[in-house]
C-alpha positions as CSV (number, residue, x, y, z in Angstrom):
1,M,117.2,49.0,-20.4
2,K,120.0,48.3,-22.9
3,K,121.0,51.0,-25.3
4,I,122.3,49.9,-28.7
5,G,123.5,52.2,-31.6
6,I,122.8,51.4,-35.2
7,M,125.1,52.8,-37.9
8,G,123.3,52.3,-41.2
9,G,124.2,53.5,-44.7
10,T,125.7,52.5,-48.0
11,F,129.3,52.6,-46.7
12,D,130.7,52.9,-50.2
13,P,133.4,52.8,-48.9
14,I,133.6,53.0,-45.0
15,H,135.9,55.8,-43.9
16,Y,137.3,57.4,-40.7
17,G,134.3,59.9,-40.6
18,H,131.9,56.9,-40.1
19,L,134.2,55.3,-37.5
20,V,134.8,58.5,-35.5
21,T,131.1,59.3,-35.4
22,A,130.1,55.8,-34.2
23,E,132.7,55.8,-31.4
24,I,131.9,59.3,-30.2
25,A,128.1,58.5,-30.2
26,R,128.8,55.3,-28.3
27,H,130.7,57.1,-25.6
28,S,128.5,60.2,-25.5
29,F,125.2,58.3,-25.1
30,G,126.4,55.3,-23.1
31,L,125.7,52.8,-25.9
32,E,126.5,49.2,-25.1
33,R,127.6,48.7,-28.7
34,V,127.2,50.0,-32.2
35,I,125.9,47.6,-34.9
36,F,127.0,48.6,-38.5
37,I,124.4,47.6,-41.0
38,P,125.3,48.1,-44.7
39,A,122.3,48.7,-47.0
40,G,121.4,45.8,-49.3
41,I,119.5,47.8,-51.8
42,P,119.7,51.6,-50.9
43,P,116.2,53.1,-51.6
44,H,117.5,56.6,-52.3
45,K,120.5,55.8,-54.6
46,D,121.2,54.6,-58.1
47,N,122.1,51.0,-57.4
48,S,124.0,50.6,-60.6
49,A,126.6,53.1,-59.3
50,V,126.9,51.3,-55.9
51,A,129.7,48.8,-55.3
52,D,128.6,45.2,-54.8
53,Y,127.2,44.4,-51.3
54,L,129.9,41.8,-50.6
55,H,132.7,44.3,-51.2
56,R,131.0,46.9,-48.9
57,F,130.4,44.3,-46.2
58,N,134.0,43.1,-46.4
59,M,135.4,46.6,-46.1
60,L,133.3,47.2,-43.1
61,K,134.4,44.0,-41.5
62,I,138.1,45.0,-42.0
63,A,137.5,48.5,-40.7
64,I,135.8,47.6,-37.4
65,E,137.8,44.5,-36.4
66,S,139.9,46.3,-33.8
67,N,137.0,47.8,-31.9
68,S,135.3,45.3,-29.5
69,Y,132.3,47.6,-29.2
70,F,131.5,47.5,-32.9
71,E,129.6,44.7,-34.6
72,L,128.5,44.0,-38.2
73,S,125.1,42.7,-39.4
74,D,124.0,41.4,-42.7
75,I,120.3,41.8,-41.8
76,E,119.5,44.1,-44.8
77,I,120.9,41.8,-47.4
78,E,119.1,38.8,-45.9
79,R,115.8,40.7,-46.3
80,Q,114.4,41.0,-49.8
81,G,113.6,44.4,-51.4
82,P,114.8,48.0,-50.6
83,S,116.6,48.5,-47.3
84,Y,114.2,50.7,-45.3
85,T,115.4,51.8,-41.9
86,F,112.0,51.2,-40.3
87,D,112.0,47.6,-41.3
88,T,115.5,47.1,-40.0
89,V,114.8,48.7,-36.6
90,S,111.5,46.7,-36.3
91,C,113.5,43.5,-36.9
92,L,116.0,44.4,-34.2
93,K,113.2,45.3,-31.8
94,E,111.8,41.8,-32.2
95,I,115.2,40.3,-31.3
96,W,115.9,42.7,-28.4
97,P,112.5,44.0,-27.2
98,A,113.8,45.5,-23.9
99,T,116.3,47.8,-25.8
100,E,116.5,51.4,-26.8
101,F,117.9,51.9,-30.3
102,Y,119.8,54.9,-31.4
103,F,120.1,55.4,-35.2
104,I,123.4,57.3,-35.9
105,S,123.4,59.4,-39.0
106,G,124.8,62.6,-40.4
107,A,122.8,65.7,-39.6
108,D,122.4,66.4,-43.3
109,A,120.7,63.0,-43.8
110,V,118.4,63.7,-40.8
111,L,117.3,66.8,-42.6
112,E,115.5,64.5,-45.0
113,I,114.0,62.3,-42.3
114,L,110.4,63.4,-43.1
115,T,110.8,61.9,-46.6
116,W,111.9,58.5,-45.2
117,H,109.7,55.4,-45.4
118,R,107.2,55.4,-42.4
119,A,109.2,58.3,-40.8
120,S,106.7,59.0,-37.9
121,D,106.5,55.2,-37.1
122,L,110.3,55.1,-37.1
123,L,110.6,58.0,-34.6
124,E,108.3,56.0,-32.3
125,I,110.6,53.1,-32.0
126,C,114.1,54.6,-32.0
127,F,116.1,57.7,-31.3
128,F,118.1,59.5,-33.9
129,I,121.6,60.8,-33.2
130,A,122.3,63.6,-35.8
131,A,126.0,64.0,-36.1
132,T,127.1,67.5,-37.3
133,R,129.9,67.9,-39.9
134,P,132.2,70.9,-40.4
135,G,130.2,73.9,-41.8
136,F,126.8,72.4,-41.1
137,S,124.1,74.8,-40.1
138,L,122.1,73.7,-37.2
139,E,119.5,76.3,-38.2
140,N,118.5,74.1,-41.2
141,L,118.0,71.1,-38.9
142,K,116.0,73.2,-36.4
143,S,113.7,74.5,-39.1
144,V,112.9,70.9,-40.2
145,L,112.3,69.8,-36.6
146,K,109.6,72.5,-36.2
147,A,107.5,70.4,-38.5
148,L,107.6,67.5,-36.1
149,S,105.5,67.1,-33.0
150,A,107.1,67.7,-29.6
151,E,107.4,64.0,-28.9
152,Y,109.3,63.4,-32.0
153,I,111.6,66.4,-31.6
154,D,112.8,64.8,-28.3
155,K,113.8,61.7,-30.2
156,I,116.4,63.5,-32.3
157,L,119.6,64.2,-30.5
158,L,122.5,66.4,-31.7
159,L,126.1,65.3,-31.6
160,E,129.2,67.4,-32.5
161,V,132.0,65.4,-34.1
162,P,135.6,66.5,-34.6
163,A,136.3,68.3,-37.8
164,L,136.5,65.4,-40.3
165,A,135.2,66.5,-43.7
166,I,135.5,63.1,-45.3
167,S,132.9,61.6,-47.6
168,S,132.6,58.3,-49.5
169,S,131.7,60.1,-52.7
170,D,135.0,62.1,-52.5
171,I,137.0,59.0,-51.9
172,R,135.4,57.3,-54.9
173,H,136.1,60.4,-57.0
174,R,139.7,60.5,-55.9
175,V,140.3,56.8,-56.7
176,G,138.8,57.4,-60.2
177,L,141.2,60.3,-60.8
178,G,144.2,58.4,-59.4
179,L,144.6,60.7,-56.4
180,P,145.8,59.5,-53.0
181,I,143.2,58.4,-50.4
182,K,145.7,57.4,-47.6
183,Y,144.7,58.6,-44.1
184,L,141.1,59.1,-45.2
185,L,140.2,55.5,-44.3
186,P,141.8,52.5,-42.6
187,E,144.9,51.2,-44.5
188,K,143.5,47.7,-44.8
189,V,140.4,49.2,-46.5
190,E,142.5,51.2,-48.8
191,R,144.4,48.1,-49.8
192,Y,141.1,46.2,-50.3
193,I,139.9,48.9,-52.7
194,F,143.0,48.6,-54.9
195,D,143.3,44.8,-54.7
196,N,139.7,44.5,-56.0
197,S,139.9,47.4,-58.5
198,L,137.0,49.3,-56.9
199,Y,136.0,52.8,-58.1
200,Q,138.6,52.9,-60.8
201,K,137.7,54.2,-64.3
202,G,138.6,52.3,-67.4
């Protein structure tokens, strides 16, 4: 059975933390490839504050072009309405029925998994790789997992990532203040941000 990773999120913008996590997950769990899927309409965010989908898609395309194991999908912008993970994984299951899917996310996001749309159904059709960040307490995650049945707990896998405390929100904040963002994300993505005047105030 094939094993494919899914890296979903807003990617506003994509940065090295995303890329390192995807590559380590691919290697650690023997994934054939990792598909990056930027959210069309993020259900848990104020969409007025999110960069246009086309910009986020273009930055992702630039960032992953050198890795032959990474792919990009526009499945969530093609589908109308909010970008729910369950709907996305269900669509991929129809395309590749004999495949195990591994949704890669930060462990802090997995803490909120029980609040996700059709969370229990989602855990039936895919695994979750919970990537830990510097300073993250596994005890918090374990306490949340206690609320899940044993079959679902086994579907959540922990992954330690090198100490990269980079966040998209911090990058946006730094751009707004005129602070450097070099070495936080690929150089071509940095150039794209400034060429298109993204995240700048005034």
